[in-house]
C-alpha positions in Angstrom: -14.6 -15.3 -6.7 -16.0 -12.2 -8.5 -17.7 -9.9 -6.1 -19.1 -6.7 -7.5 -19.5 -3.6 -5.3 -17.9 -5.5 -2.4 -16.9 -2.3 -0.6 -19.8 -0.1 -1.8 -20.5 3.0 0.4 -23.2 4.8 -1.6 -25.4 7.3 0.2 -28.8 6.0 -1.1 -30.8 7.7 1.6 -29.2 11.0 1.0 -30.3 11.0 -2.6 -33.8 9.8 -1.9 -35.4 13.1 -3.0 -34.0 12.6 -6.6 -35.6 9.2 -6.5 -38.9 10.7 -5.4 -38.8 12.9 -8.5 -38.2 9.9 -10.7 -41.1 8.1 -9.1 -43.4 11.1 -9.6 -42.5 11.3 -13.3 -42.9 7.6 -13.8 -46.4 7.6 -12.2 -47.5 10.7 -14.1 -46.4 9.1 -17.5 -48.2 5.9 -16.5 -51.4 7.7 -15.5 -51.4 9.7 -18.8 -50.9 6.4 -20.8 -53.7 4.8 -18.8 -56.1 7.7 -19.6 -55.2 7.7 -23.3 -55.0 4.0 -24.0 -57.3 2.7 -21.3 -57.2 -0.9 -20.0 -56.8 -3.4 -22.9 -58.3 -6.6 -21.5 -57.7 -9.9 -23.5 -60.4 -12.3 -24.5 -59.9 -14.2 -21.3 -61.4 -11.2 -19.4 -63.8 -9.6 -22.0 -65.2 -12.8 -23.5 -64.9 -14.0 -27.1 -64.6 -17.1 -29.1 -62.4 -20.2 -28.7 -61.7 -22.2 -31.8 -59.7 -25.5 -31.8 -57.9 -26.1 -35.1 -56.2 -29.2 -36.4 -53.7 -28.6 -39.2 -51.9 -30.9 -41.7 -48.5 -29.7 -40.5 -47.0 -27.4 -37.9 -47.8 -23.7 -38.6 -46.0 -20.4 -38.3 -48.0 -18.8 -35.5 -46.8 -15.3 -36.3 -47.8 -15.7 -39.9 -51.3 -17.0 -38.9 -51.7 -14.2 -36.4 -50.9 -11.6 -39.1 -53.4 -13.3 -41.5 -56.1 -13.2 -38.9 -55.4 -9.5 -38.1 -55.9 -8.7 -41.8 -59.4 -10.1 -41.4 -60.3 -8.1 -38.3 -59.1 -10.6 -35.7 -56.6 -8.4 -33.8 -54.5 -9.7 -30.9 -55.5 -13.4 -31.4 -54.1 -15.7 -28.8 -52.8 -18.8 -30.6 -51.4 -21.7 -28.5 -50.4 -25.3 -29.3 -52.8 -27.8 -27.7 -51.6 -31.3 -27.1 -49.6 -31.9 -30.3 -47.6 -30.0 -32.9 -50.6 -29.8 -35.3 -53.3 -28.9 -32.8 -53.9 -25.3 -31.9 -56.4 -23.2 -29.9 -57.3 -19.7 -31.1 -58.9 -17.3 -28.7 -60.2 -14.1 -30.4 -62.8 -11.4 -30.8 -63.5 -9.9 -34.2 -63.1 -6.2 -34.7 -64.2 -6.2 -38.3 -66.6 -3.5 -39.3 -70.2 -4.7 -39.6 -69.7 -7.7 -37.3 -70.7 -8.4 -33.7 -67.6 -9.1 -31.5 -69.8 -11.2 -29.2 -71.2 -13.3 -32.0 -69.4 -16.6 -31.9 -70.4 -17.7 -35.4 -69.3 -14.4 -37.0 -65.9 -14.6 -35.2 -65.5 -18.3 -36.2 -66.3 -17.4 -39.8 -63.7 -14.5 -39.8 -61.1 -17.0 -38.4 -61.9 -19.5 -41.1 -61.5 -16.8 -43.8 -58.1 -15.8 -42.4 -56.9 -19.4 -42.1 -58.0 -20.1 -45.7 -55.8 -17.2 -46.9 -52.8 -18.2 -44.8 -52.9 -22.0 -44.8 -55.2 -22.7 -47.7 -58.7 -24.3 -47.8 -58.6 -27.9 -46.8 -55.3 -27.7 -45.0 -57.0 -27.5 -41.6 -60.1 -28.6 -39.8 -62.0 -26.9 -37.0 -62.8 -29.5 -34.3 -64.4 -27.2 -31.7 -65.9 -23.8 -31.4 -66.9 -22.4 -28.0 -68.1 -19.0 -26.7 -66.1 -17.5 -23.8 -68.8 -15.4 -22.1 -68.1 -12.0 -20.6 -69.4 -13.3 -17.2 -66.5 -15.7 -17.1 -64.1 -12.9 -18.0 -65.6 -10.7 -15.3 -65.0 -13.5 -12.7 -61.4 -13.9 -13.8 -60.8 -10.2 -13.6 -62.4 -10.1 -10.1 -60.3 -13.1 -8.9 -57.1 -11.5 -10.3 -57.7 -8.3 -8.2 -58.5 -10.4 -5.2 -55.3 -12.4 -5.6 -53.2 -9.2 -5.8 -54.8 -7.6 -2.7 -54.7 -10.9 -0.7 -51.0 -11.0 -1.4 -50.7 -7.5 0.1 -52.5 -8.5 3.2 -50.5 -11.7 3.7 -47.3 -9.9 3.2 -48.2 -7.3 5.8 -49.1 -10.0 8.3 -46.0 -11.9 7.6 -43.6 -8.9 7.9 -45.4 -7.7 11.1 -44.8 -11.1 12.6 -41.3 -11.6 11.3 -40.1 -8.0 11.9 -42.4 -5.2 13.1 -45.5 -3.6 11.7 -43.3 -0.6 10.6 -41.4 -2.9 8.2 -44.6 -4.4 6.9 -46.2 -1.0 6.1 -43.0 0.2 4.4 -42.9 -3.0 2.3 -46.5 -2.8 1.3 -46.3 0.8 0.2 -43.2 0.0 -1.9 -45.0 -2.9 -3.5 -48.1 -0.7 -4.2 -45.6 1.6 -5.9 -44.4 -1.3 -8.0 -47.9 -2.3 -8.9 -48.9 1.2 -10.0 -45.8 1.8 -12.1 -46.1 -1.6 -13.7 -49.7 -1.0 -14.7 -48.6 2.3 -16.1 -45.9 0.5 -18.1 -48.5 -2.0 -19.4 -50.7 0.9 -20.5 -47.8 2.7 -22.1 -47.0 -0.3 -24.3 -50.7 -0.9 -24.8 -50.3 -4.6 -23.8 -53.3 -6.8 -23.4 -54.2 -7.6 -19.8 -54.3 -11.4 -20.0 -53.8 -14.1 -17.5 -50.1 -14.2 -18.6 -49.7 -10.5 -17.7 -51.5 -11.0 -14.4 -49.1 -13.9 -13.6 -46.2 -11.6 -14.5 -47.5 -8.9 -12.1 -47.9 -11.4 -9.3 -44.4 -12.7 -9.9 -43.1 -9.2 -9.9 -44.8 -8.5 -6.6 -43.1 -11.6 -5.1 -39.7 -10.7 -6.6 -39.9 -7.1 -5.3 -41.0 -8.2 -1.8 -38.1 -10.8 -1.7 -35.6 -8.0 -2.4 -37.2 -5.7 0.2 -37.2 -8.5 2.8 -33.5 -9.2 2.2 -32.6 -5.5 2.8 -34.9 -5.3 5.9 -33.4 -8.5 7.3 -30.0 -6.9 7.1 -31.3 -3.7 8.7 -32.6 -5.7 11.6 -29.3 -7.4 12.1 -27.4 -4.1 11.9 -29.8 -2.5 14.4 -28.8 -5.2 16.9 -25.0 -5.1 16.4 -24.1 -1.6 15.2 -23.9 1.3 17.6 -22.9 4.9 17.1 -24.8 5.3 13.8 -28.2 6.8 13.2 -30.9 5.0 11.2 -30.0 6.6 7.9 -26.5 5.2 8.2 -27.9 1.8 9.2 -30.1 1.8 6.1 -27.2 2.8 3.8 -25.0 0.2 5.4 -27.6 -2.5 4.9 -28.4 -1.6 1.3 -24.6 -1.5 0.4 -24.0 -4.8 2.1 -26.7 -6.5 0.0 -25.8 -4.7 -3.2 -23.4 -7.3 -4.5 -26.0 -10.0 -4.2 -28.7 -7.8 -5.7 -26.6 -6.8 -8.8 -25.7 -10.5 -9.6 -29.2 -11.8 -9.0 -31.0 -9.1 -10.8 -28.5 -9.0 -13.6 -28.9 -12.7 -14.4 -32.7 -12.4 -14.1 -32.8 -9.4 -16.5 -30.6 -11.2 -19.0 -33.0 -14.2 -19.0 -36.1 -12.0 -19.3 -34.4 -10.0 -22.1 -33.8 -13.2 -24.1 -37.4 -14.3 -23.5 -38.7 -10.9 -24.7 -36.6 -11.1 -27.9 -36.9 -14.8 -28.8 -39.8 -16.1 -26.7 -42.6 -15.4 -29.2 -45.9 -13.5 -28.9 -47.4 -15.6 -26.1 -44.5 -15.3 -23.7 -43.3 -11.8 -24.7 -45.8 -9.9 -22.6 -44.8 -11.9 -19.5 -41.1 -11.2 -20.1 -41.6 -7.5 -20.7 -43.7 -7.0 -17.6 -41.3 -9.0 -15.5 -38.3 -7.1 -16.9 -39.8 -3.8 -15.9 -41.0 -5.3 -12.6 -37.4 -6.4 -11.7 -36.2 -2.8 -12.4 -38.9 -1.0 -10.5 -38.8 -3.6 -7.7 -35.1 -3.0 -7.2 -35.6 0.7 -7.3 -38.5 0.6 -4.8 -36.6 -1.7 -2.3 -33.8 0.9 -2.1 -35.5 4.3 -2.7 -39.1 3.7 -1.5 -39.2 1.0 1.2 -36.1 2.1 3.0 -36.9 5.9 3.2 -40.5 5.2 4.2 -39.2 2.9 7.0 -36.9 5.7 8.1 -39.8 8.2 8.1 -42.0 5.7 10.1 -39.3 5.0 12.6 -38.6 8.7 13.1 -42.2 9.2 14.3 -42.9 5.8 15.9 -39.5 4.3 16.8 -39.3 0.6 17.4 -37.2 -1.1 20.0 -34.2 -1.5 17.7 -34.2 2.2 16.8 -34.6 3.3 20.4 -31.5 1.3 21.3 -29.4 3.3 18.9 -27.2 6.0 20.5 -28.4 8.6 17.9 -30.4 11.8 17.8 -33.4 9.9 16.5 -34.2 8.7 20.0 -34.1 12.1 21.5 -37.1 14.1 22.7 -38.4 17.6 22.2 -37.9 19.9 19.3 -34.9 18.1 17.8 -36.9 14.8 17.5 -39.8 16.7 16.0 -37.5 18.4 13.4 -36.0 15.0 12.5 -39.5 13.4 12.1 -40.6 16.3 9.9 -37.6 16.1 7.6 -37.6 12.3 7.4 -39.6 12.3 4.1 
């Protein structure tokens, strides 16, 4: 069987400061993009108009979206609904002189765009509804609650499964992933839709899964390996799980890349966010979670670290110097 990096012996912990520099640059770029572009919420969060359209034949969604954009309907969400000739359009008009919250004006702008692209009489509008900003606000609030609840549950699970030290390190690494991913979304000026929120939550789960796999190997090595300090244990654990990570993440990235290229406008934001999330999640599992665990264990060593016959379990000035240089 093909086994990549079977005998890997990379010093990941020794190069952690270079990774910190990459993290700082990534976060700064994301913050700048966020300040410049702001948060671009979709109709689902800001409110707008929902129009259900029945066409005579299947339509080219990309062509219809371009036609609507020419009439001030930017970023319209167009999805098939039940059959190949039934579609739902969610949109807000940005045309000068119109009210974005006026359902009738938005529906009229959509009709004008459809007339130009499909032709008058080639479609019928069967339903028009307003999606109020209150509903969007509730969705936005619930999205944030879902993210923070996932953090809390992960911390509880890891504290129970491992130790609180592992849980804190994993949550900090996941917070890093969340911040860098939001910066990536702002950099590409993607709309924050429920699809993007689903991608962010999926990314959080993917990143945590990778971190837990490494931490599980760390726990095993703490029990069976003697004569090594914690940095060596962490490097050994990361290298031992590297073949699995490369194959798993490689196939995932290939799938997401295909979705981003060929998946269409609706699925593309999900694929892009997940693609970046897999990269930053892999990075954080190695260069954020593991070094932070090392720093925490240096100051508050757990039972596994205390059992190591290494300087980290010493006392006095040597232990203090080691704790100070851990980060």
